[in-house]
C-alpha positions as CSV (number, residue, x, y, z in Angstrom):
1,M,-5.9,-158.7,96.8
2,R,-3.9,-161.2,94.8
3,A,-2.7,-164.4,96.4
4,P,-1.5,-167.9,95.2
5,L,-4.3,-170.4,94.8
6,T,-2.2,-172.9,96.6
7,A,-1.9,-170.6,99.6
8,F,-5.7,-170.1,99.6
9,L,-6.2,-173.9,99.5
10,A,-4.2,-174.2,102.7
11,H,-7.2,-172.9,104.6
12,F,-9.5,-175.6,103.3
13,P,-10.3,-178.8,105.2
14,P,-7.2,-181.1,105.2
15,P,-7.0,-183.7,102.4
16,A,-8.8,-186.9,103.2
17,T,-6.7,-189.7,104.5
18,A,-8.8,-192.4,102.8
19,Q,-9.8,-192.2,99.1
20,L,-13.5,-192.7,98.3
21,A,-14.4,-195.6,96.1
22,E,-17.0,-195.5,93.4
23,L,-19.4,-198.3,93.8
24,A,-21.8,-197.3,91.0
25,P,-19.7,-195.1,88.6
26,D,-21.4,-192.1,87.0
27,P,-20.0,-189.9,84.2
28,A,-20.7,-186.8,86.3
29,F,-18.7,-188.0,89.3
30,S,-15.0,-188.6,89.9
31,A,-13.8,-189.8,93.3
32,I,-10.1,-189.9,92.3
33,V,-8.9,-186.8,90.4
34,T,-5.4,-186.1,89.2
35,T,-3.9,-182.8,88.2
36,E,-3.1,-182.3,84.5
37,P,0.7,-183.0,83.8
38,G,2.6,-179.7,83.8
39,Y,-0.3,-177.8,85.4
40,V,0.7,-174.2,86.3
41,W,-1.0,-173.1,89.5
42,P,-2.5,-169.6,89.0
43,D,-3.2,-166.8,91.5
44,I,-6.6,-165.7,92.7
45,L,-8.1,-162.3,93.3
46,A,-10.1,-162.1,96.5
47,E,-11.3,-159.5,99.0
48,G,-9.2,-161.3,101.7
49,D,-6.5,-163.9,101.8
50,E,-8.4,-166.4,104.1
51,L,-11.3,-168.7,103.6
52,A,-14.4,-167.3,105.2
53,A,-17.5,-169.3,104.0
54,G,-18.7,-172.8,103.5
55,V,-19.3,-172.3,99.7
56,V,-16.5,-170.8,97.6
57,L,-17.5,-169.5,94.1
58,L,-14.5,-169.4,91.8
59,T,-15.0,-167.5,88.6
60,A,-13.1,-166.5,85.4
61,P,-13.9,-165.7,81.8
62,G,-14.4,-168.5,79.2
63,A,-11.4,-170.7,78.4
64,M,-9.4,-169.3,81.4
65,G,-8.8,-172.7,82.8
66,K,-11.6,-173.2,85.2
67,S,-12.0,-176.9,84.5
68,A,-8.2,-177.5,84.9
69,A,-8.3,-175.6,88.1
70,A,-11.3,-177.7,89.3
71,R,-9.2,-180.9,88.7
72,A,-6.2,-179.4,90.4
73,I,-8.2,-178.3,93.5
74,A,-9.9,-181.6,93.7
75,S,-6.6,-183.4,93.4
76,A,-4.8,-181.2,96.0
77,L,-7.7,-181.7,98.5
78,R,-8.3,-185.3,97.6
79,A,-11.9,-184.2,97.1
80,P,-14.5,-185.7,94.7
81,L,-15.2,-183.7,91.5
82,V,-18.7,-183.3,90.1
83,D,-19.1,-182.2,86.4
84,L,-22.5,-180.4,86.5
85,S,-22.6,-180.3,82.7
86,K,-23.2,-184.1,82.9
87,L,-25.8,-183.9,85.7
88,R,-29.4,-182.8,85.5
89,V,-29.5,-180.7,88.7
90,G,-32.6,-180.3,90.8
91,S,-34.0,-181.2,94.1
92,N,-31.7,-183.7,95.9
93,S,-29.6,-184.1,92.8
94,L,-26.3,-183.7,94.7
95,T,-27.1,-185.8,97.7
96,G,-28.8,-188.3,95.4
97,L,-25.7,-188.6,93.3
98,L,-23.4,-189.1,96.3
99,T,-25.7,-191.8,97.6
100,Q,-25.9,-193.5,94.2
101,V,-22.1,-193.5,93.5
102,L,-20.7,-194.0,96.9
103,G,-23.4,-196.3,98.3
104,W,-25.0,-196.3,101.7
105,G,-21.8,-197.3,103.4
106,Q,-19.7,-194.3,102.3
107,A,-22.2,-191.6,101.5
108,P,-23.5,-190.8,105.0
109,S,-20.0,-190.5,106.5
110,F,-18.8,-188.3,103.6
111,I,-21.9,-186.1,103.9
112,Q,-21.4,-185.9,107.7
113,A,-17.7,-184.8,107.0
114,L,-18.9,-182.1,104.7
115,Q,-21.4,-180.8,107.3
116,Q,-18.7,-180.7,109.9
117,G,-16.2,-178.9,107.7
118,A,-13.9,-181.9,107.5
119,A,-14.2,-182.5,103.7
120,T,-14.6,-180.7,100.4
121,I,-16.5,-181.4,97.2
122,V,-15.7,-179.5,93.9
123,L,-18.5,-178.7,91.5
124,D,-17.5,-177.6,88.0
125,G,-19.7,-176.4,85.1
126,L,-22.2,-174.0,86.7
127,D,-22.9,-172.3,83.4
128,E,-24.0,-175.6,81.7
129,A,-26.1,-176.6,84.8
130,Q,-28.0,-173.3,84.7
131,L,-28.8,-173.5,81.0
132,A,-29.7,-177.1,81.0
133,S,-31.8,-177.3,84.2
134,G,-33.9,-174.2,84.1
135,R,-34.5,-171.7,86.9
136,D,-36.8,-173.8,89.1
137,N,-34.5,-176.9,89.0
138,F,-31.4,-174.8,89.6
139,E,-33.0,-173.1,92.6
140,A,-33.9,-176.5,94.0
141,F,-30.2,-177.6,93.5
142,L,-29.0,-174.6,95.5
143,G,-31.5,-175.5,98.2
144,D,-29.9,-179.0,98.2
145,I,-26.5,-177.4,98.9
146,R,-28.0,-175.3,101.7
147,N,-29.5,-178.4,103.3
148,L,-26.2,-180.2,102.9
149,L,-24.5,-177.5,104.9
150,A,-27.4,-176.7,107.2
151,S,-25.2,-177.1,110.3
152,G,-23.2,-174.1,109.4
153,Q,-20.0,-175.7,110.7
154,G,-16.6,-175.2,109.0
155,V,-15.5,-173.5,105.8
156,G,-14.6,-174.6,102.3
157,Q,-16.9,-177.5,102.1
158,V,-18.1,-176.7,98.5
159,V,-16.1,-175.2,95.7
160,M,-18.2,-174.1,92.6
161,L,-16.7,-172.9,89.3
162,G,-18.3,-170.9,86.5
163,R,-18.2,-167.8,84.4
164,P,-18.9,-164.4,86.0
165,D,-22.7,-164.2,85.2
166,A,-23.3,-167.8,86.4
167,V,-21.4,-167.2,89.6
168,E,-23.3,-164.0,90.3
169,T,-26.6,-165.8,89.8
170,T,-25.5,-168.5,92.1
171,Y,-24.3,-166.0,94.7
172,Y,-27.6,-164.3,94.7
173,G,-29.6,-167.6,94.8
174,L,-27.6,-168.9,97.8
175,A,-27.6,-165.5,99.6
176,T,-31.4,-165.3,99.4
177,I,-31.8,-168.7,101.1
178,G,-29.4,-167.8,103.9
179,L,-26.1,-169.2,102.7
180,E,-23.8,-166.4,101.7
181,P,-20.8,-167.7,99.7
182,Q,-17.3,-166.3,99.2
183,R,-16.4,-165.1,95.7
184,V,-12.9,-165.4,94.3
185,E,-11.5,-165.0,90.8
186,L,-8.8,-166.7,88.8
187,A,-6.2,-164.0,88.0
188,P,-4.5,-163.7,84.7
189,L,-1.1,-165.5,84.8
190,S,1.9,-163.6,86.0
191,L,5.0,-163.4,83.8
192,E,6.7,-166.3,85.6
193,Q,3.5,-168.4,85.4
194,S,3.1,-167.6,81.7
195,C,6.7,-168.7,81.0
196,D,6.0,-171.9,82.9
197,L,2.8,-172.6,80.9
198,I,4.6,-172.1,77.6
199,D,7.4,-174.5,78.7
200,S,4.8,-177.0,79.9
201,A,3.0,-176.8,76.5
202,L,6.2,-177.3,74.6
203,D,7.2,-180.2,76.8
204,A,4.1,-182.1,75.6
205,R,4.8,-181.3,72.0
206,T,6.2,-183.9,69.6
207,V,7.8,-183.2,66.2
208,A,8.2,-186.1,63.8
209,G,7.7,-188.6,66.6
210,R,10.2,-187.1,69.0
211,T,9.7,-184.8,72.0
212,F,10.4,-181.1,71.3
213,T,13.3,-179.9,73.5
214,V,14.6,-176.7,71.9
215,H,13.1,-174.6,74.6
216,R,15.1,-176.6,77.2
217,T,18.4,-177.2,75.3
218,H,18.7,-173.7,73.8
219,R,17.3,-171.8,76.7
220,M,18.9,-168.4,76.1
221,P,17.9,-167.8,72.4
222,F,14.5,-169.3,73.1
223,G,14.0,-167.0,76.1
224,E,15.1,-164.0,74.0
225,L,12.6,-164.9,71.3
226,R,9.8,-165.4,73.8
227,D,10.5,-162.1,75.5
228,R,10.7,-160.3,72.2
229,L,7.4,-161.7,71.2
230,F,5.9,-160.6,74.6
231,R,7.4,-157.1,74.1
232,D,6.0,-156.7,70.5
233,I,2.5,-157.6,71.7
234,G,2.8,-155.4,74.8
235,V,3.8,-152.4,72.6
236,A,1.0,-153.1,70.2
237,L,-1.6,-153.4,73.0
238,T,-0.5,-150.2,74.9
239,G,1.1,-148.0,72.3
240,D,4.0,-147.6,74.7
241,D,7.4,-148.1,73.0
242,T,9.0,-148.5,76.5
243,W,6.9,-151.5,77.3
244,S,9.0,-154.3,79.0
245,T,8.0,-157.5,80.7
246,G,9.7,-156.6,84.0
247,V,7.9,-153.3,84.4
248,H,4.7,-153.4,82.4
249,W,3.5,-157.0,82.5
250,Q,0.5,-156.2,84.7
251,V,-0.8,-153.6,82.2
252,S,-1.1,-156.2,79.5
253,E,-1.6,-159.4,81.5
254,G,-5.4,-159.5,80.8
255,F,-4.4,-160.5,77.3
256,L,-0.8,-161.9,77.6
257,G,-1.7,-163.9,80.8
258,Y,-4.8,-165.5,79.2
259,P,-3.9,-169.3,79.0
260,P,-5.3,-169.9,75.5
261,V,-3.3,-166.9,74.1
262,L,-0.2,-168.4,75.7
263,L,-0.9,-171.8,74.2
264,A,-1.1,-170.2,70.8
265,L,2.2,-168.3,71.5
266,A,3.7,-171.6,72.5
267,E,2.9,-173.0,69.1
268,R,4.4,-169.9,67.5
269,L,7.6,-170.5,69.6
270,A,7.9,-174.1,68.6
271,V,10.7,-173.5,66.1
272,E,14.0,-175.4,65.6
273,N,16.2,-172.3,65.5
274,P,14.9,-169.6,67.8
275,A,17.9,-167.4,67.2
276,A,17.0,-167.1,63.5
277,E,13.5,-166.0,64.4
278,I,14.5,-163.0,66.6
279,G,13.6,-159.8,65.0
280,Q,10.7,-161.1,63.0
281,T,8.3,-162.1,65.8
282,L,5.2,-160.5,64.5
283,N,5.7,-160.7,60.7
284,A,2.8,-163.1,60.6
285,S,0.1,-161.4,58.6
286,D,0.2,-159.4,55.4
287,E,0.3,-156.2,57.4
288,K,2.8,-155.7,60.2
289,V,1.1,-155.2,63.6
290,T,1.4,-151.6,64.8
291,A,0.9,-149.8,68.1
292,G,-2.7,-149.6,69.0
293,S,-3.7,-152.7,67.0
294,A,-6.7,-154.6,68.2
295,Q,-6.2,-157.9,70.1
296,G,-7.9,-159.7,67.2
297,D,-5.1,-158.4,64.8
298,L,-2.5,-159.7,67.2
299,L,-4.0,-163.1,67.5
300,R,-4.7,-163.3,63.8
301,G,-1.0,-162.5,63.2
302,I,0.1,-165.3,65.6
303,V,-2.4,-167.8,64.1
304,E,-1.6,-167.0,60.5
305,W,2.2,-167.2,61.2
306,I,1.6,-170.8,62.3
307,L,-0.4,-171.4,59.2
308,D,2.3,-169.9,57.0
309,R,5.0,-172.0,58.8
310,E,2.9,-175.2,58.1
311,S,2.5,-174.0,54.5
312,G,6.2,-173.7,54.0
313,K,6.9,-177.1,55.5
314,V,4.3,-178.8,53.2
315,Q,5.5,-176.9,50.2
316,R,9.1,-178.1,50.6
317,Q,7.9,-181.7,50.7
318,M,5.5,-181.4,47.9
319,I,8.0,-179.7,45.6
320,A,10.3,-182.7,46.1
321,S,7.5,-185.1,45.5
322,L,6.3,-183.4,42.3
323,G,9.8,-182.7,41.0
324,I,9.1,-178.9,40.8
325,G,12.2,-176.6,40.7
326,E,12.7,-174.5,43.8
327,G,12.2,-171.3,41.8
328,D,9.0,-172.4,40.2
329,K,6.1,-170.2,41.3
330,R,3.7,-173.2,41.4
331,G,5.4,-174.2,44.7
332,A,4.4,-171.0,46.4
333,V,0.6,-171.4,45.9
334,M,0.3,-174.8,47.6
335,Y,-1.3,-175.3,51.0
336,L,-1.9,-171.6,51.7
337,R,-3.9,-170.3,54.6
338,E,-7.3,-170.6,53.0
339,E,-6.7,-174.1,51.8
340,Q,-5.5,-175.2,55.2
341,A,-8.5,-173.7,56.9
342,L,-10.9,-175.5,54.6
343,R,-9.1,-178.8,55.0
344,L,-9.1,-178.4,58.8
345,I,-12.8,-177.6,58.8
346,R,-13.6,-180.6,56.6
347,H,-11.4,-182.9,58.8
348,V,-13.1,-181.8,62.1
349,S,-16.7,-181.6,60.8
350,Q,-16.5,-184.8,58.7
351,V,-18.7,-183.0,56.1
352,D,-17.5,-183.9,52.6
353,F,-17.1,-181.0,50.3
354,D,-14.7,-180.4,47.4
355,I,-11.5,-178.4,47.9
356,A,-9.8,-177.4,44.7
357,A,-6.1,-178.2,44.4
358,P,-4.0,-175.2,43.3
359,A,-5.0,-174.3,39.8
360,A,-1.4,-173.7,38.7
361,L,-0.7,-177.5,39.0
362,A,-1.1,-179.7,35.9
363,P,-3.8,-182.4,36.1
364,L,-1.3,-185.2,36.9
365,E,0.4,-183.0,39.5
366,R,-3.0,-182.3,41.1
367,A,-3.7,-186.1,41.4
368,V,-0.4,-186.6,43.2
369,Y,-1.0,-183.5,45.3
370,E,-4.4,-184.7,46.4
371,E,-3.1,-188.1,47.2
372,Q,-0.3,-186.8,49.5
373,I,-1.9,-183.7,51.1
374,G,-4.3,-185.9,53.1
375,D,-1.3,-187.2,55.1
376,F,-0.4,-183.7,56.3
377,V,-3.8,-182.6,57.7
378,P,-4.0,-185.0,60.7
379,D,-0.6,-183.7,61.9
380,H,-1.6,-180.1,61.7
381,P,-0.6,-178.1,64.8
382,F,-4.2,-176.9,65.2
383,L,-5.3,-180.5,65.8
384,S,-5.3,-182.9,68.7
385,G,-6.6,-186.1,67.2
386,S,-9.8,-185.4,65.4
387,L,-10.5,-182.2,67.4
388,I,-9.1,-178.7,67.2
389,S,-6.7,-178.5,70.1
390,N,-7.1,-174.9,71.3
391,V,-10.0,-172.5,71.6
392,V,-7.9,-169.8,69.9
393,F,-7.6,-172.1,66.8
394,S,-11.2,-173.2,66.9
395,D,-12.5,-169.6,67.1
396,Y,-10.2,-168.7,64.2
397,A,-11.6,-171.6,62.1
398,R,-15.2,-170.6,62.9
399,A,-14.5,-167.0,62.1
400,F,-12.8,-168.0,58.9
401,A,-15.9,-170.1,58.0
402,V,-18.3,-167.2,58.5
403,T,-16.2,-164.5,56.8
404,S,-14.6,-166.4,53.9
405,P,-16.0,-166.1,50.4
406,S,-15.0,-169.7,49.7
407,E,-17.7,-171.4,47.8
408,P,-17.9,-174.6,49.8
409,L,-18.8,-172.6,52.9
410,H,-21.8,-170.9,51.3
411,L,-23.6,-173.7,49.4
412,G,-26.1,-174.8,52.0
413,Q,-23.5,-176.5,54.2
414,R,-22.4,-173.6,56.4
415,G,-24.8,-174.5,59.2
416,Q,-23.8,-178.1,59.2
417,L,-20.1,-177.1,59.2
418,L,-20.5,-174.7,62.1
419,G,-22.5,-177.2,64.0
420,A,-19.6,-179.6,63.9
421,L,-17.1,-177.1,65.1
422,P,-16.6,-176.2,68.8
423,A,-19.1,-173.7,70.2
424,V,-18.4,-170.0,70.0
425,G,-15.6,-169.0,72.3
426,P,-14.1,-165.8,73.8
427,F,-11.9,-165.1,70.7
428,F,-14.5,-165.5,68.0
429,A,-15.6,-161.8,68.0
430,S,-12.0,-160.6,67.8
431,F,-11.2,-162.9,64.9
432,V,-14.4,-161.9,63.0
433,H,-13.5,-158.2,63.6
434,A,-10.0,-158.8,62.2
435,L,-11.1,-161.0,59.2
436,A,-14.1,-159.0,58.2
437,R,-12.3,-155.7,57.6
438,F,-11.2,-154.9,54.1
439,E,-8.4,-152.5,53.3
440,G,-8.7,-150.7,56.6
441,G,-12.4,-150.2,56.4
442,P,-15.1,-151.2,58.9
443,A,-15.8,-154.9,59.7
444,V,-18.9,-155.8,57.8
445,I,-20.9,-158.8,58.9
446,S,-24.2,-160.5,58.2
447,E,-27.1,-160.1,60.6
448,D,-27.1,-163.8,61.6
449,L,-23.7,-163.3,63.3
450,V,-24.9,-160.7,65.8
451,S,-26.0,-163.2,68.4
452,D,-22.8,-165.2,68.3
453,L,-20.7,-162.1,68.5
454,I,-22.6,-160.9,71.6
455,R,-22.1,-164.4,73.2
456,S,-18.4,-164.4,72.4
457,N,-18.0,-160.9,73.9
458,A,-19.7,-162.2,77.1
459,A,-17.5,-165.2,77.2
460,A,-14.4,-163.0,77.1
461,S,-15.7,-160.6,79.8
462,R,-14.8,-160.6,83.4
463,G,-18.3,-159.3,84.1
464,S,-18.1,-155.8,82.7
465,G,-18.4,-156.4,79.0
466,F,-21.3,-154.8,77.1
467,A,-22.8,-155.1,73.6
468,T,-24.8,-152.4,71.8
469,Y,-26.9,-153.1,68.7
470,N,-28.5,-150.3,66.7
471,H,-30.8,-150.7,63.7
472,I,-32.2,-147.3,62.9
473,G,-33.7,-146.9,59.4
474,D,-31.6,-148.8,56.9
475,S,-28.4,-148.8,59.0
476,A,-27.5,-151.4,61.5
477,S,-24.3,-151.6,63.7
478,L,-22.9,-153.6,66.6
479,T,-20.4,-152.4,69.1
480,L,-18.7,-154.8,71.6
481,Q,-17.1,-153.5,74.7
482,A,-15.0,-156.1,76.5
483,D,-13.7,-154.0,79.4
484,S,-14.5,-151.0,81.6
485,L,-14.8,-147.4,80.3
486,A,-12.7,-146.4,83.3
487,T,-9.4,-147.8,81.9
488,A,-6.8,-145.5,80.5
489,P,-6.7,-144.4,76.8
490,G,-5.6,-147.4,74.7
491,G,-6.3,-149.7,77.6
492,G,-9.0,-151.6,75.7
493,E,-10.5,-152.0,72.3
494,A,-14.0,-151.5,71.1
495,Q,-15.0,-153.9,68.3
496,E,-17.3,-152.1,65.9
497,F,-19.2,-153.9,63.1
498,Q,-21.5,-152.7,60.4
499,V,-24.3,-155.1,59.5
500,G,-24.7,-155.5,55.7
501,D,-28.2,-155.6,54.3
502,P,-30.1,-156.3,57.5
503,D,-33.5,-157.9,56.7
504,G,-35.2,-156.4,59.8
505,V,-35.5,-159.6,61.9
506,L,-32.7,-160.0,64.5
507,E,-32.5,-163.5,66.1
508,L,-30.9,-163.6,69.6
509,E,-30.1,-166.8,71.3
510,S,-30.3,-167.5,75.0
511,P,-28.7,-166.5,77.3
512,L,-28.5,-162.8,76.6
513,A,-26.8,-160.5,79.1
514,R,-25.3,-157.0,79.3
515,A,-26.7,-156.0,75.9
516,L,-28.6,-153.0,74.6
517,V,-30.7,-153.7,71.5
518,I,-32.4,-150.9,69.8
519,T,-34.2,-151.6,66.5
520,E,-37.3,-150.3,64.8
521,H,-37.8,-153.7,63.4
522,G,-38.3,-157.2,64.8
523,V,-36.4,-159.3,67.4
524,V,-36.8,-163.0,67.8
525,L,-35.7,-164.5,71.2
526,S,-34.6,-168.1,70.5
527,A,-34.8,-170.3,73.5
528,A,-32.3,-172.9,74.5
529,N,-33.8,-176.1,75.9
530,G,-37.1,-174.4,76.1
531,T,-35.9,-171.5,78.2
532,F,-34.8,-168.0,77.2
533,T,-32.6,-166.4,79.9
534,A,-32.1,-162.6,79.9
535,G,-30.0,-160.5,82.2
536,P,-28.3,-159.0,84.0
537,G,-28.3,-155.7,82.2
538,T,-30.4,-156.6,79.2
539,V,-32.4,-153.9,77.4
540,I,-34.5,-154.5,74.2
541,S,-36.4,-151.8,72.4
542,A,-38.0,-153.1,69.2
543,G,-40.9,-152.7,66.9
544,S,-41.9,-156.3,67.6
545,I,-40.6,-159.1,69.8
546,E,-41.2,-162.8,69.3
547,I,-40.4,-165.0,72.3
548,G,-39.8,-168.7,71.8
549,G,-39.7,-171.6,74.3
550,E,-41.8,-172.5,77.3
551,L,-40.1,-170.2,79.9
552,F,-38.8,-166.7,79.9
553,E,-36.6,-165.9,82.9
554,T,-34.5,-163.0,83.9
555,F,-32.2,-162.2,86.8
556,G,-30.3,-159.1,88.1
557,V,-27.2,-158.8,90.2
558,N,-27.1,-157.1,93.6
559,A,-23.5,-157.9,94.5
560,Q,-21.2,-155.9,96.8
561,A,-19.3,-154.6,93.8
562,R,-22.2,-153.4,91.6
563,R,-25.9,-153.3,91.1
564,E,-27.4,-154.4,87.7
565,F,-31.1,-154.8,87.0
566,G,-32.3,-157.8,85.0
567,C,-34.2,-157.0,81.9
568,F,-36.2,-154.1,80.4
569,M,-38.2,-154.6,77.2
570,I,-40.2,-152.1,75.2
571,A,-42.2,-153.1,72.0
572,S,-45.2,-152.2,70.0
573,D,-46.2,-155.8,69.5
574,V,-45.2,-159.1,71.3
575,T,-46.0,-162.7,70.3
576,H,-45.4,-165.9,72.2
577,D,-47.0,-169.2,73.1
578,A,-50.1,-168.7,75.3
579,K,-48.6,-171.1,77.9
580,L,-45.3,-169.3,78.2
581,R,-44.2,-169.0,81.8
582,V,-42.4,-165.9,83.0
583,S,-40.0,-165.8,86.0
584,A,-37.9,-162.9,87.3
585,H,-35.3,-163.0,90.1
586,P,-35.9,-160.7,91.9
587,P,-39.4,-159.8,90.5
588,S,-38.7,-156.1,90.5
589,D,-35.8,-156.6,88.0
590,L,-38.1,-157.3,85.0
591,I,-39.9,-154.4,83.4
592,I,-41.9,-154.7,80.2
593,S,-43.9,-152.1,78.3
594,W,-46.1,-153.0,75.4
595,P,-49.9,-152.8,74.6
596,Q,-52.2,-155.4,76.3
597,P,-49.7,-157.8,77.8
598,W,-50.9,-161.3,78.5
599,H,-51.6,-162.3,82.1
600,Q,-48.2,-163.8,82.8
601,W,-46.5,-160.4,82.1
602,K,-48.9,-158.2,84.0
603,P,-46.9,-158.3,87.3
604,Y,-43.9,-156.8,85.4
605,A,-45.8,-154.3,83.2
606,R,-45.1,-150.6,83.7
607,Q,-46.9,-147.8,81.9
608,I,-43.8,-145.6,81.2
609,R,-44.9,-142.0,80.8
610,F,-43.7,-140.5,77.6
611,D,-46.5,-138.0,77.3
612,R,-44.4,-135.2,79.0
613,S,-41.9,-135.5,76.2
614,A,-42.1,-133.3,73.2
615,L,-40.9,-136.1,71.0
616,S,-42.7,-139.1,69.4
617,P,-43.1,-142.2,71.6
618,R,-40.6,-144.2,69.6
619,L,-38.0,-141.4,69.7
620,S,-38.7,-140.8,73.4
621,Q,-38.0,-144.5,74.1
622,Q,-34.6,-144.1,72.4
623,V,-33.8,-140.9,74.3
624,L,-34.7,-142.6,77.6
625,L,-32.4,-145.5,76.8
626,G,-29.7,-143.1,75.6
627,L,-29.9,-141.2,78.9
628,R,-29.4,-144.3,81.0
629,R,-26.6,-145.7,78.8
630,I,-24.7,-142.4,78.9
631,L,-25.2,-141.7,82.6
632,T,-24.3,-145.2,83.7
633,G,-21.2,-145.1,81.4
634,F,-19.4,-142.9,84.0
635,H,-17.5,-144.5,86.8
636,S,-17.6,-143.1,90.3
637,S,-14.6,-141.6,92.1
638,V,-14.1,-141.1,95.8
639,Q,-12.9,-137.5,95.4
640,D,-14.3,-136.3,92.1
641,D,-17.4,-136.4,90.0
642,P,-17.7,-139.6,88.0
643,S,-15.6,-139.5,84.8
644,A,-14.7,-141.4,81.6
645,Y,-12.2,-141.0,78.9
646,C,-13.7,-139.1,75.9
647,E,-12.6,-141.3,73.1
648,K,-13.7,-144.5,74.7
649,F,-16.9,-143.0,76.0
650,E,-17.9,-141.8,72.6
651,R,-17.2,-145.2,71.1
652,F,-18.7,-147.4,73.9
653,A,-21.5,-145.5,75.5
654,V,-22.6,-143.4,72.5
655,G,-21.4,-145.2,69.4
656,T,-23.0,-144.5,66.0
657,N,-26.6,-144.1,67.3
658,P,-27.7,-140.6,66.2
659,V,-30.1,-140.3,69.1
660,F,-27.4,-141.1,71.7
661,Q,-25.1,-138.6,70.0
662,T,-27.7,-135.9,70.2
663,T,-28.6,-136.8,73.8
664,L,-24.9,-136.4,74.8
665,A,-24.8,-133.0,73.1
666,V,-27.9,-131.9,75.0
667,L,-26.6,-133.1,78.4
668,M,-23.5,-131.0,77.7
669,N,-25.6,-128.0,76.8
670,I,-27.5,-128.1,80.1
671,G,-24.4,-128.7,82.1
672,I,-24.9,-132.3,83.3
673,V,-21.9,-133.5,81.4
674,A,-18.8,-131.4,81.0
675,R,-15.6,-132.0,79.1
676,E,-12.2,-131.5,80.8
677,G,-9.3,-132.3,78.5
678,Q,-9.5,-136.0,77.7
679,L,-12.2,-136.6,80.3
680,Y,-16.0,-136.3,80.3
681,R,-17.3,-135.6,83.8
682,L,-20.8,-136.2,85.2
683,R,-21.8,-133.2,87.3
684,L,-23.8,-134.9,90.1
685,E,-24.9,-131.6,91.6
686,V,-26.6,-130.6,88.3
687,L,-28.0,-134.0,87.8
688,S,-29.6,-134.0,91.2
689,R,-31.6,-130.8,90.3
690,F,-33.7,-133.1,88.0
691,G,-34.3,-135.5,90.8
692,V,-32.0,-138.1,89.4
693,S,-29.9,-140.3,91.8
694,Y,-26.8,-141.8,90.3
695,A,-27.3,-145.0,92.3
696,A,-30.9,-145.3,91.1
697,L,-29.8,-145.4,87.4
698,H,-28.6,-148.9,88.0
699,G,-31.9,-150.1,89.5
700,S,-35.1,-151.4,88.0
701,D,-36.9,-148.0,88.5
702,F,-34.5,-146.1,86.2
703,A,-37.3,-145.2,83.8
704,A,-39.3,-143.4,86.5
705,T,-36.1,-141.8,87.9
706,L,-35.3,-140.3,84.4
707,E,-38.8,-139.1,83.6
708,P,-38.2,-135.4,84.6
709,L,-34.8,-135.3,82.9
710,L,-36.4,-136.9,79.7
711,A,-39.0,-134.2,79.7
712,E,-36.4,-131.5,79.9
713,V,-34.0,-132.9,77.4
714,S,-36.8,-133.5,74.8
715,K,-37.5,-129.8,74.6
716,S,-34.1,-129.1,73.1
717,E,-33.9,-127.9,69.5
718,E,-31.0,-130.3,69.1
719,F,-33.5,-133.0,68.3
720,A,-35.1,-131.0,65.5
721,G,-33.0,-132.7,62.8
722,L,-34.1,-136.2,63.8
723,D,-37.2,-137.9,62.4
724,R,-39.8,-137.4,65.2
725,K,-42.4,-139.4,63.4
726,R,-40.1,-142.5,63.1
727,G,-41.8,-145.5,64.7
728,T,-45.2,-143.8,65.4
């Protein structure tokens, strides 16, 4: 159910009457926390409206405002805030930090108050803590929390915030040691909250040294412009021309209620004459946004409208400085989108590279132009000081850098430039998808972008996103699914990419979750801080796998809402350091199958039987994975057989993989899958005849479960056209 976060906090221990004092300050610890000015309190999604556990896990996708919520919660409860990204967690790390910062006079009494349910501590940055600490240290940290709350008295003593996968791992880790937490989720902002956030963002904006007030002093035209912009986006997202904020907001709030999107919209709405803007709200890009457009196109339109507005402002001033007539075409080529993006990237990265002034200018005009243009860049609406101000703008800049043909970005400096930009965020994949398409064709990317696109998709997901990479023969493709297959037609977008000229070695960075990678070539698993983390829901089938780092770890999810196994890997050849350690949580959720595995892998090795199949081993592997991907793509119903919308199912679950396409056709031929209008249905009664349990498909023994069905499917003549010798 949905409830205000403020109402939920009313069930927590009452705010402390005396404020803690930091005797030995630490960058990870804040005893006194204040809420950000203009903070808009969100709602939460929870199974109940009351507090029911000592540990509360608060989750949301990337850039949803978790850190701002952490500060607001800590401020409201007068609770200390710990930034786990700045703390090397491990055994006694939390109790040790409290003792170090608060001293022996305050620490014991505060810890006692926690144990008795009379105080709260807020822990932000679960994601960073997991990645930086490694599995063993993180488990020791969870044990420290359990010991801290060993008395079992009270509720709401610890609030921990992180992205969905980090929260699920923490939930499982605490539950297995006897401390079951309560999970809640930050909800997308409601219409009223979204309007408040836009107002708050504009309240903090200054123009030419003065506070922006148009949204307050011209409330009616501003509100009409804002609502028209909301409506245009709602229509484009849903394809419903009757879309209105009052009736349909909840249908589109996953996008429109996303705080970074609203902050970008606020910049779009920061105009001096809102009445003049009404009627041209989405004329931002070269092509008008139409119904059914992808979210990336909508964001691109908003971002590029802001760039164009900045271009027009600079052009007017430069025309006056250069003495160019208003009708002179030279004025129209100054400070265009590409030039702005390059100058912003150079400004943020501090990497010096040449940016050509508009070629139409005469040499003396170029000298004046270069002298003055540097004064405009620091005041660009994308910037806050020396940093990019918003994850939407930073993801656009990064996407521009990796898709632009601009010479400075491809002369050996690209890696240095990208390293100086903010990390990949939840909008990067959408922007790449929008920028990499040419004249309505597919988005074509280089192979080195695949890992970042998968990570961006995971950052945008509320826990159900999925990535599928196929490299069969000379063709490689990537499909990103950011939401559930069960949503209505048009209720979500698949992002599909073609990989141009793949060299046959795909590098994937840690962590890797909810991804299906099928390639007849090589995969390199690149460790972060010496650890490669895989799962939940990771499947890799490759010709060869190279594993870097000192530790390979995987985890599954066994939550109330769903069951997801950890990691399944099949390869013909695997290389890694002889001292590589392997850890799986739980142990049954890691399955590997390759010849002569080293000793550390043997507890997880399974000899999967493909001998009953009429197909080659390599093709049998792909059919096995295709069966699981298709069958788990259906979503259960209380009254009917599981179903999925045909168009989305074909794009998400099947995609361009010819083996998956043939597998679906065979399943339809034998009656396991049936089409009813716009729906595919999974006939559970027919499926059960092959000894397949729908629930078992999500577990770690799915290969053994599917063995009889694989043997039956492989007999079909539908596979006759595929190369049965591929990969043997």
